[in-house]
C-alpha positions in Angstrom: -120.8 107.2 116.8 -122.3 106.2 120.5 -122.3 107.5 123.6 -121.7 104.7 126.0 -119.9 105.2 128.9 -116.3 104.8 129.0 -115.3 101.6 130.8 -113.4 103.1 133.4 -116.1 105.8 134.2 -118.5 102.5 134.1 -116.4 100.4 136.8 -115.9 103.9 139.3 -119.9 104.8 139.2 -120.0 100.6 140.2 -117.2 100.9 142.9 -118.9 104.2 144.0 -122.3 102.9 144.7 -121.1 100.1 146.3 -118.7 102.1 148.4 -121.7 104.4 149.2 -124.4 101.3 150.0 -120.8 99.6 152.3 -120.9 103.0 154.2 -124.5 103.6 155.1 -124.4 100.0 156.1 -121.2 100.6 158.1 -122.3 103.5 159.4 -126.1 102.0 160.7 -124.5 99.1 162.5 -122.1 101.1 164.2 -124.5 103.5 165.7 -126.4 100.6 166.7 -123.6 99.0 168.3 -122.6 102.0 170.2 -119.1 101.5 168.7 -119.1 105.1 166.4 -116.3 106.2 166.8 -115.4 109.5 164.1 -112.3 109.3 163.2 -112.3 105.3 163.3 -115.1 105.3 161.6 -115.2 102.5 158.6 -118.7 104.0 157.0 -117.3 107.3 156.8 -114.3 105.8 155.3 -116.7 104.3 152.9 -119.1 106.9 152.4 -116.1 109.4 151.1 -114.4 107.0 149.2 -117.5 106.3 147.5 -118.7 110.1 147.2 -115.3 110.7 145.7 -115.4 107.8 142.9 -118.4 109.4 142.0 -117.2 112.7 141.0 -114.5 111.1 138.9 -117.0 109.4 137.2 -119.0 112.3 136.6 -115.6 114.4 135.3 -114.8 111.4 132.9 -118.4 111.2 131.2 -118.4 115.2 131.1 -115.1 114.9 129.7 -115.7 112.1 127.5 -118.8 114.2 126.2 -116.9 117.1 124.8 
């Protein structure tokens, strides 16, 4: 019995990492160009998406280990 990460967990981990990187990139570019508006920020959107996917991944892995 191998303790491999389930495929959906791996995909959500990759997506969450990409979303967090994208969110940081958008956030920096918005702050640099002075277009930072909290409610319209792509950076905030991507960061929250990435964090949400990361926690989804964590729970999937924890459930798989039980």
